[in-house]
C-alpha positions in Angstrom: -31.3 -11.4 -39.2 -31.6 -10.7 -35.5 -33.6 -13.6 -34.1 -34.3 -11.5 -31.0 -36.2 -8.9 -33.0 -39.8 -8.6 -31.9 -39.1 -10.6 -28.7 -39.9 -9.0 -25.3 -36.9 -9.0 -23.0 -37.7 -10.7 -19.6 -38.0 -8.3 -16.8 -35.0 -8.5 -14.4 -35.8 -10.1 -11.1 -35.9 -7.9 -8.0 -33.0 -8.7 -5.6 -33.9 -10.2 -2.3 -31.8 -7.7 -0.4 -33.8 -4.8 -1.8 -37.1 -6.6 -1.2 -36.2 -7.0 2.5 -35.1 -3.4 2.7 -38.3 -1.9 1.4 -40.4 -4.3 3.5 -38.6 -3.0 6.6 -39.1 0.6 5.5 -42.9 0.0 5.1 -43.1 -1.9 8.4 -41.6 1.0 10.3 -43.5 3.7 8.3 -40.4 5.5 7.1 -41.5 8.4 4.8 -39.6 7.9 1.5 -40.1 7.7 -2.2 -38.0 6.9 -5.3 -38.0 10.4 -6.8 -36.3 10.2 -10.2 -35.7 7.8 -13.2 -38.8 5.8 -12.3 -39.0 4.7 -15.9 -36.0 2.4 -15.1 -37.3 1.2 -11.7 -37.2 -2.5 -12.7 -33.5 -2.2 -13.5 -32.8 -0.3 -10.3 -34.5 -3.0 -8.2 -32.5 -5.6 -10.0 -29.3 -3.8 -9.0 -28.5 -2.7 -12.6 -28.8 1.0 -11.9 -28.7 3.2 -8.7 -31.7 3.9 -6.5 -32.4 7.5 -5.6 -34.6 7.7 -2.5 -35.9 10.9 -0.9 -36.3 10.4 2.8 -37.8 12.7 5.4 -34.9 14.1 7.3 -36.4 13.4 10.7 -36.3 9.7 9.8 -32.5 9.7 9.2 -31.5 7.9 12.3 -34.3 5.3 11.8 -33.2 4.8 8.2 -29.5 4.5 9.2 -30.4 1.7 11.7 -32.5 -0.2 9.1 -29.7 0.1 6.5 -27.2 -1.2 9.0 -29.4 -4.1 10.0 -29.8 -4.9 6.3 -26.1 -5.0 5.8 -25.7 -1.7 3.8 -22.5 0.3 4.3 -21.9 4.0 3.9 -19.7 5.2 1.1 -18.4 8.6 0.2 -18.8 9.5 -3.5 -19.0 12.4 -6.0 -21.8 14.0 -4.0 -19.8 14.3 -0.8 -19.8 18.1 -1.2 -23.5 18.3 -1.5 -25.4 18.6 1.8 -28.3 16.3 2.4 -27.0 13.4 0.3 -25.6 10.1 1.5 -24.4 7.1 -0.4 -24.9 3.5 0.7 -23.7 0.2 -0.9 -25.3 -3.1 -0.3 -24.4 -6.7 -1.2 -26.9 -9.3 -2.5 -25.3 -12.6 -1.4 -27.5 -14.8 -3.7 -26.3 -13.0 -6.9 -23.0 -11.5 -5.7 -24.2 -8.1 -7.0 -23.5 -4.7 -5.4 -26.4 -2.3 -4.8 -26.0 1.4 -4.6 -28.4 3.8 -2.8 -28.4 7.5 -3.0 -30.2 8.8 0.0 -31.5 12.4 -0.4 -32.9 14.4 2.5 -33.1 17.5 0.4 -34.0 18.0 -3.3 -30.5 19.3 -4.3 -29.9 19.6 -8.0 -28.1 21.8 -10.6 -25.4 21.8 -13.2 -23.1 18.9 -14.0 -20.3 20.2 -11.8 -22.3 22.1 -9.2 -25.4 21.3 -7.2 -26.4 24.9 -7.1 -30.2 24.7 -6.2 -32.1 23.3 -3.3 -35.9 23.0 -4.1 -37.9 23.1 -0.8 -40.4 20.7 -2.2 -39.5 17.6 -0.1 -42.7 17.7 2.0 -44.8 18.1 -1.2 -43.2 15.2 -2.9 -43.5 12.9 0.2 -47.2 13.9 0.8 -48.1 13.2 -2.9 -46.1 10.0 -3.3 -47.7 6.9 -4.8 -47.3 3.2 -4.1 -46.2 1.5 -7.3 -48.2 -1.8 -7.2 -46.0 -3.4 -9.8 -42.7 -2.9 -7.9 -44.0 -2.6 -4.4 -42.3 0.7 -3.5 -43.3 4.4 -3.2 -42.5 6.7 -6.1 -42.9 10.4 -6.8 -46.1 11.8 -8.3 -45.4 11.8 -12.0 -46.6 15.4 -12.3 -43.9 16.7 -9.9 -41.3 14.3 -11.3 -41.9 15.6 -14.8 -41.6 19.2 -13.7 -38.3 18.4 -11.9 -37.0 16.6 -15.0 -37.5 19.7 -17.1 -35.9 21.9 -14.4 -32.9 19.6 -14.2 -32.5 19.9 -18.0 -32.7 23.7 -17.9 -30.2 23.9 -15.1 -27.7 21.9 -17.1 -27.8 24.2 -20.1 -24.6 26.1 -20.8 -23.6 28.8 -23.3 -21.8 26.1 -25.3 -25.1 24.4 -26.0 -26.1 27.3 -28.4 -22.9 26.5 -30.4 -23.6 22.8 -30.4 -27.2 23.4 -31.6 -25.9 25.7 -34.4 -23.5 22.9 -35.5 -26.4 20.4 -35.6 -25.3 18.5 -32.6 -27.5 17.6 -29.6 -27.2 19.9 -26.6 -25.7 18.5 -23.4 -29.0 18.4 -21.4 -30.8 16.4 -24.1 -30.1 13.1 -22.4 -31.9 14.3 -19.2 -35.1 14.5 -21.1 -35.1 10.9 -22.3 -37.7 9.9 -19.7 -40.0 12.9 -20.6 -42.3 10.9 -23.1 -42.7 8.1 -20.5 -43.8 10.7 -17.8 -46.0 12.7 -20.2 -48.1 9.6 -20.8 -48.8 9.4 -17.1 -49.9 13.0 -16.3 -53.1 15.0 -16.6 -52.6 18.3 -18.4 -54.8 20.4 -16.1 -53.2 19.1 -13.0 -49.7 19.5 -14.3 -50.5 23.1 -15.4 -51.9 23.9 -11.9 -48.9 22.4 -10.2 -46.4 24.2 -12.4 -48.2 27.5 -12.0 -48.0 27.2 -8.2 -44.3 26.2 -8.2 -42.6 28.1 -11.1 -45.2 30.6 -12.3 -48.0 30.8 -15.0 -45.7 31.8 -17.8 -43.4 28.8 -17.3 -46.5 26.6 -16.9 -47.8 27.6 -20.3 -44.4 26.9 -22.0 -44.3 23.6 -20.2 -47.6 22.6 -21.8 -46.3 23.7 -25.2 -43.2 21.5 -24.7 -45.3 18.4 -24.0 -47.3 19.0 -27.2 -44.2 18.1 -29.3 -42.2 14.9 -29.5 -39.0 16.5 -28.2 -38.6 20.0 -26.6 -36.3 22.3 -28.5 -33.4 24.2 -27.0 -35.3 27.5 -27.5 -38.3 26.2 -25.6 -36.0 25.1 -22.7 -34.3 28.5 -22.6 -37.7 30.3 -22.6 -38.9 28.0 -19.8 -35.8 28.8 -17.9 -36.2 32.6 -18.3 -39.9 32.3 -17.1 -39.0 30.2 -14.1 -35.9 32.2 -13.1 -37.7 34.5 -10.7 -38.9 31.6 -8.6 -35.7 29.5 -9.0 -33.5 32.5 -8.0 -35.0 32.1 -4.5 -33.6 28.6 -4.3 -30.0 29.2 -5.4 -27.3 28.1 -3.0 -24.7 30.4 -4.4 -24.7 33.8 -6.1 -24.1 34.0 -9.9 -20.4 34.9 -9.7 -19.6 32.3 -6.9 -21.6 29.7 -8.8 -19.7 30.2 -12.0 -16.4 30.0 -10.2 -17.3 26.9 -8.3 -18.5 25.3 -11.5 -15.2 26.1 -13.3 -13.3 24.7 -10.3 -15.4 21.5 -10.4 -14.7 21.2 -14.1 -11.0 21.6 -13.7 -11.0 19.1 -10.9 -12.6 16.6 -13.2 -9.9 17.3 -15.8 -7.2 17.0 -13.2 -8.8 13.7 -11.9 -8.6 12.3 -15.4 -4.9 13.2 -15.6 -4.2 11.9 -12.1 -6.0 8.6 -12.9 -3.9 8.3 -16.0 -0.6 9.0 -14.1 -1.4 6.7 -11.1 -3.3 4.2 -13.2 -6.0 4.2 -10.5 -9.7 5.0 -10.3 -10.9 8.6 -10.3 -13.8 10.0 -8.3 -15.4 6.7 -7.6 -17.2 6.0 -4.3 -15.0 5.1 -1.3 -15.8 3.5 1.9 -16.5 5.8 4.8 -14.7 3.3 7.0 -11.4 3.6 5.0 -9.6 1.6 2.4 -8.6 -2.1 2.4 -5.7 -4.2 1.1 -6.9 -7.6 0.0 -4.2 -10.2 -1.0 -4.4 -13.7 -2.3 -2.2 -16.6 -1.1 -2.0 -19.7 -3.1 0.1 -22.0 -5.2 0.3 -21.8 -9.0 -3.0 -22.8 -10.5 -5.1 -21.6 -7.5 -6.6 -18.9 -9.7 -5.1 -15.8 -8.0 -4.8 -13.6 -11.1 -8.1 -14.6 -12.6 -9.9 -13.9 -9.3 -8.1 -10.5 -9.0 -9.4 -9.5 -12.4 -12.9 -10.7 -11.7 -13.1 -9.0 -8.3 -11.8 -5.8 -9.6 -14.4 -5.8 -12.4 -17.1 -6.5 -9.8 -16.1 -3.8 -7.4 -15.3 -1.1 -9.9 -19.0 -0.7 -10.8 -19.6 1.0 -7.5 -16.4 1.3 -5.5 -12.9 2.8 -6.1 -10.7 -0.3 -6.6 -7.1 -0.8 -7.6 -6.0 -4.2 -8.9 -2.3 -5.0 -8.3 -0.3 -7.8 -9.9 3.1 -8.9 -8.8 5.9 -10.3 -11.0 9.5 -11.1 -10.8 12.1 -8.9 -12.5 14.3 -10.4 -15.2 18.1 -10.8 -14.8 20.2 -8.1 -16.6 23.5 -8.6 -18.3 26.7 -10.0 -16.8 25.7 -8.8 -13.4 22.3 -10.3 -13.9 21.8 -11.9 -10.4 22.9 -8.7 -8.6 21.0 -6.3 -10.8 18.0 -8.6 -11.0 17.9 -8.8 -7.2 18.1 -5.0 -6.9 15.4 -4.5 -9.5 13.1 -7.0 -7.8 13.7 -5.4 -4.4 12.9 -2.0 -5.8 9.8 -3.3 -7.6 8.6 -5.1 -4.5 9.1 -2.1 -2.3 7.2 0.2 -4.8 4.4 -2.4 -5.0 3.9 -2.4 -1.2 4.1 1.4 -0.9 1.7 1.9 -3.8 -0.8 -0.5 -2.2 -0.5 1.2 1.2 -0.9 4.7 -0.2 -4.0 3.6 -2.2 -5.5 2.1 0.9 -4.9 5.3 2.8 -6.8 7.2 0.1 -9.8 4.9 0.7 -9.4 2.5 -2.2 -10.0 -1.2 -2.1 -6.6 -2.7 -3.3 -6.7 -6.3 -4.6 -3.3 -8.0 -4.9 -2.9 -11.4 -6.6 -0.1 -12.1 -4.1 1.8 -10.6 -1.2 5.5 -10.8 -0.5 6.7 -12.8 2.5 10.0 -14.0 4.0 8.9 -16.6 6.6 10.6 -19.6 5.0 14.4 -19.8 4.5 13.9 -22.7 2.1 12.3 -20.4 -0.5 14.3 -20.1 -3.7 15.9 -16.7 -2.8 16.8 -17.7 0.8 20.1 -19.6 0.3 21.1 -17.1 -2.4 20.7 -14.1 -0.1 22.4 -15.8 2.9 25.4 -16.8 0.7 25.8 -13.3 -0.7 25.8 -11.8 2.8 28.4 -14.2 4.1 30.7 -14.6 1.1 29.7 -12.2 -1.7 31.5 -9.1 -3.0 30.6 -5.7 -1.4 28.1 -5.1 -4.3 26.4 -8.5 -3.7 26.3 -7.9 0.1 24.7 -4.5 -0.5 22.2 -6.1 -2.9 21.3 -8.8 -0.4 20.8 -6.2 2.4 18.6 -4.1 0.1 16.5 -7.0 -1.0 16.1 -8.3 2.6 15.1 -4.8 3.7 12.5 -4.8 0.9 11.2 -8.1 2.3 10.4 -6.3 5.6 8.1 -3.8 3.9 5.2 -6.3 3.6 5.6 -7.2 7.3 5.5 -3.5 8.3 2.4 -3.0 6.1 0.5 -6.3 6.2 -2.7 -6.7 4.1 -6.0 -6.3 5.9 -7.5 -9.4 4.4 -5.8 -12.5 3.0 -7.8 -15.0 0.9 -5.8 -18.2 1.2 -6.6 -20.5 -1.7 -6.0 -24.2 -0.9 -5.6 -26.2 -4.2 -4.5 -29.8 -4.4 -1.3 -30.5 -6.5 -3.4 -32.6 -8.9 -5.9 -29.9 -9.6 -3.1 -27.3 -9.8 -1.3 -29.5 -12.4 -4.4 -29.6 -14.5 -4.6 -25.8 -14.5 -0.8 -25.3 -14.9 0.4 -28.2 -17.1 4.1 -28.4 -17.4 4.8 -27.2 -13.8 6.9 -29.8 -11.9 4.6 -31.7 -9.5 7.2 -31.4 -6.7 7.2 -27.6 -7.0 3.4 -27.5 -6.7 3.5 -29.8 -3.6 6.1 -27.5 -2.1 4.0 -24.3 -2.8 0.8 -25.8 -1.4 2.6 -26.8 1.8 4.0 -23.3 2.2 0.6 -21.7 1.7 -0.9 -23.7 4.5 2.0 -22.9 6.9 2.1 -19.1 6.3 1.4 -17.0 9.3 0.0 -13.4 9.4 -0.3 -10.7 12.1 -3.3 -10.8 14.4 -4.7 -7.7 12.7 -4.9 -9.5 9.3 -8.1 -11.4 8.7 -7.4 -14.7 7.0 -10.1 -16.6 5.1 -9.4 -20.1 3.9 -11.1 -21.1 0.6 -11.1 -24.5 -1.1 -9.8 -23.6 -4.6 -10.5 -27.1 -6.0 -14.1 -25.9 -6.3 -15.5 -24.3 -9.5 -14.3 -20.8 -10.3 -17.8 -19.4 -9.7 -18.0 -20.9 -6.2 -14.5 -19.6 -5.3 -15.5 -16.2 -6.6 -18.7 -16.1 -4.6 -16.8 -17.0 -1.4 -14.2 -14.3 -2.2 -16.9 -11.7 -2.8 -18.5 -12.5 0.5 -15.2 -12.3 2.4 -14.3 -8.9 0.9 -17.8 -7.5 1.6 -17.6 -8.6 5.2 -14.2 -7.0 5.6 -15.1 -3.6 4.0 
């Protein structure tokens, strides 16, 4: 038996960062409204889902200043090819949660792979907006929002939906209509019919009223509504029918290629990327400092809103009779590939998080005497291997990380987390970590890793957000 059955889930708390943002928008009289998915507004204000704000285009500079003052940063996402849409990501320090805002200066919508319509109803939506007393922000008039929900569903319909319906499966646009019952309970029939008649014509308005009379619109009703509204909608098309179809096909094939590319590179697909460029974040710390655990936690945190690539380093295993030589070559190749992969991902705008970063500052490291002996007294093969590995060690210096999170852990705490590790080895590692030097361009943040994992993670999140 589910003990939660019949219980009302507590409403998620609004995040302080969003409360401050909307207070600033109200104080400066910025014309805006949250224009879709208002049935999930509580979740949006808690940072669980995105916020979609329509803002008067003349207030764009004013809005950009307010967002900058509130710590929001511009990101480029899947809508980068759609004019009139900007993406911003914020950070709520109290909860460590990322917040995503989609800022719309135009009502641009359409099919899944093509925003092919621009509805010139922005002034109408902003002039009829309502203040939601429960959440304290402006939202769209439910009559206009309902009409747009149906239009969005109609625009997403494809020929394949007829086949899906014939097979007894839900058509692809059905999920778009999930909020329709919630909106229908908040509208007046006469007012909705008058608004729809004015915007999409009397025939489409009549079909819309019939759709609301049933629990869930059928595919045939949506198609009939689309045919009736087409004369008005055709005036709002961004592309002609042939060009629109080609662009939609191209977008769909790009999505397929993105999936293949993500599988090949084992990286993120069309996630949002910082407009300021990518970032390489590397941890420094002795065994037991929590580098790998923090890398996994930070990758999971960022991947909800940002294109992120976690990277884990490891040593190669010796191979056969020539194990030391072949192992050195394998490690050098792996290290070079690791650094190159991180650099290229950063150049593409990704946030790369590495659980460590190679360095060659200390000759007393385990590999130092071995490489020096090979270069002085080794066979030609071993001299070549030493030269290759030393060259690979220069790669991190030529491509240093942008941010280093240096974790300081005491040998006693490290031993508790890594039992069985020689205490002298842990002391040696902690000493090296404190003595490592980085280029001036690299930002180094020192963190006490003896603290709880939650506190170290909070400090790491703040440092990464400040560096992005």
